[in-house]
C-alpha positions in Angstrom: 27.3 17.2 41.2 27.6 17.6 37.4 24.5 17.7 35.3 24.9 15.5 32.2 21.4 16.1 30.9 22.4 19.0 28.6 20.9 18.9 25.1 23.2 17.5 22.4 23.2 18.7 18.7 24.6 16.3 16.1 25.1 17.1 12.5 23.3 14.8 10.1 25.1 14.4 6.8 22.4 12.9 4.5 21.8 14.4 1.0 18.6 12.2 0.8 17.1 13.8 4.0 18.2 17.3 2.9 16.6 16.8 -0.5 13.4 15.6 1.2 13.3 18.7 3.5 13.8 21.0 0.5 11.0 19.3 -1.4 8.5 19.2 1.5 9.4 22.7 2.8 10.2 24.9 -0.1 10.3 28.0 2.1 13.3 26.5 3.9 15.5 26.3 0.8 18.7 28.3 1.3 18.5 28.4 5.1 21.5 26.6 6.6 23.5 24.0 5.0 23.3 21.1 7.4 20.6 19.2 9.2 21.0 18.7 12.9 19.5 16.1 15.3 18.9 16.8 19.0 18.2 14.6 22.0 15.6 17.1 23.2 12.0 15.9 22.9 10.2 18.3 20.5 6.5 18.3 19.8 5.6 17.7 16.2 2.9 19.7 14.4 1.4 18.0 11.3 0.8 20.7 8.7 -0.6 18.4 6.0 -4.1 18.8 4.6 -5.0 15.4 6.1 -4.2 16.7 9.6 -6.1 19.9 8.9 -9.2 18.0 8.0 -9.5 19.6 4.5 -8.1 16.6 2.6 -10.6 14.3 0.9 -10.7 10.9 2.6 -9.5 8.0 0.4 -12.9 6.3 0.1 -14.5 9.5 -1.2 -11.5 10.2 -3.6 -12.3 6.9 -5.3 -15.9 8.1 -6.2 -17.0 7.8 -9.8 -18.3 10.9 -11.4 -19.7 11.7 -14.9 -16.5 13.2 -16.2 -14.0 10.8 -14.6 -15.2 7.4 -15.7 -14.7 5.5 -19.0 -17.4 2.9 -19.8 -16.9 -0.3 -21.8 -19.3 -2.9 -23.1 -17.7 -5.9 -24.9 -19.5 -8.7 -26.7 -17.8 -11.1 -29.1 -14.6 -8.9 -29.3 -11.4 -7.9 -27.7 -11.2 -4.3 -26.5 -8.3 -2.4 -24.9 -10.0 -0.5 -22.0 -6.8 1.1 -20.5 -3.5 2.1 -21.9 -2.4 5.1 -19.8 0.1 4.9 -17.0 -1.2 5.1 -13.4 -3.5 3.4 -10.9 -7.0 2.6 -12.0 -10.1 1.1 -10.4 -12.1 -1.2 -12.8 -15.7 -2.2 -12.0 -17.5 -4.7 -14.2 -20.5 -6.9 -14.5 -20.2 -10.2 -16.5 -23.3 -11.8 -17.8 -23.5 -15.2 -19.5 -26.4 -16.6 -21.5 -26.2 -20.3 -22.2 -28.1 -22.4 -24.7 -27.6 -25.7 -26.4 -25.5 -24.0 -29.2 -23.7 -21.2 -27.3 -20.6 -21.5 -25.1 -18.1 -18.8 -24.2 -15.2 -17.4 -22.3 -14.5 -14.0 -20.9 -11.0 -12.8 -19.9 -9.2 -9.6 -18.7 -5.5 -9.4 -19.5 -2.7 -7.1 -18.8 0.0 -6.9 -21.4 3.4 -5.2 -21.9 3.0 -5.3 -25.7 4.6 -8.7 -26.2 3.5 -10.8 -23.3 0.0 -11.0 -21.7 -0.9 -12.1 -18.2 -4.4 -13.1 -17.5 -6.0 -11.4 -14.5 -9.5 -12.8 -14.8 -11.2 -15.7 -16.7 -14.7 -17.1 -16.6 -16.2 -19.5 -19.1 -18.9 -22.1 -19.7 -19.8 -24.8 -22.2 -22.9 -25.4 -24.3 -25.7 -27.1 -22.4 -29.2 -28.5 -23.0 -30.4 -26.3 -20.1 -30.7 -22.6 -20.9 -29.5 -20.3 -18.1 -28.2 -16.8 -17.4 -25.6 -16.0 -14.9 -24.1 -12.7 -13.6 -21.1 -11.7 -11.7 -19.9 -8.3 -10.4 -16.2 -7.7 -9.7 -13.9 -4.8 -9.1 -10.2 -4.4 -8.7 -7.4 -1.8 -8.7 -4.6 -2.1 -11.3 -1.3 -0.2 -11.9 -0.2 0.2 -15.5 3.4 1.2 -16.1 4.5 2.8 -19.4 3.7 0.6 -22.4 1.3 -1.6 -20.5 -2.4 -2.0 -21.3 -5.5 -3.7 -20.0 -7.9 -5.5 -22.4 -11.2 -7.3 -22.1 -12.2 -10.3 -24.3 -15.6 -11.8 -24.9 -15.0 -14.9 -27.1 -18.6 -15.3 -28.4 -22.0 -13.7 -28.3 -22.9 -15.5 -25.1 -20.7 -13.6 -22.5 -21.0 -9.9 -22.2 -18.7 -7.8 -20.0 -19.7 -4.2 -19.2 -18.4 -1.7 -16.7 -16.3 1.3 -16.2 -12.8 2.3 -15.2 -11.6 5.4 -13.3 -8.1 6.7 -12.7 -7.3 6.9 -9.0 -3.7 8.2 -9.3 -1.1 9.1 -11.9 2.0 7.0 -12.5 3.9 8.9 -9.8 1.2 8.4 -7.2 -0.5 11.8 -7.4 -4.2 11.3 -6.5 -6.7 12.1 -9.2 -9.8 13.7 -7.7 -13.3 13.0 -9.2 -14.0 15.3 -12.1 -15.8 18.4 -10.9 -14.4 18.2 -7.3 -14.2 20.6 -5.6 -17.3 22.5 -6.6 
């Protein structure tokens, strides 16, 4: 009786896969010219730092540190808070003080230099009743080349203060908190 369960080797002609192998495994550059696939079950060993346990978990990688945050505090002005490519986390606290003569609006806008798109807006009108109100918010934004993020407080009544921290560069390389590792 013939045994048809012999392993098969098939040549894989994919420049994309070959490039990825060369980039992920630099020590393999120059060895062989073709990738091959097999129908044999082969155990996989994950050699990444995440599998090893030495990689920093994502929630810790997002930590703020003294050297990695940029603070902002905007009252009655428009301020560009980010204009570098990459991924950023923005945390802010908006306070509004209302009196009979004060009203205001606060916005956060992303722009490409010619067109703005509003990401956040909060406003209120003048009132006979004086009040103060606060709101905390955070978000993650990606800025491509030529894009910027600005904060506007349209009077002395709203104040928006907070900080931003770069999480990753434009190509997705994670940015560790300043001072890490010790």
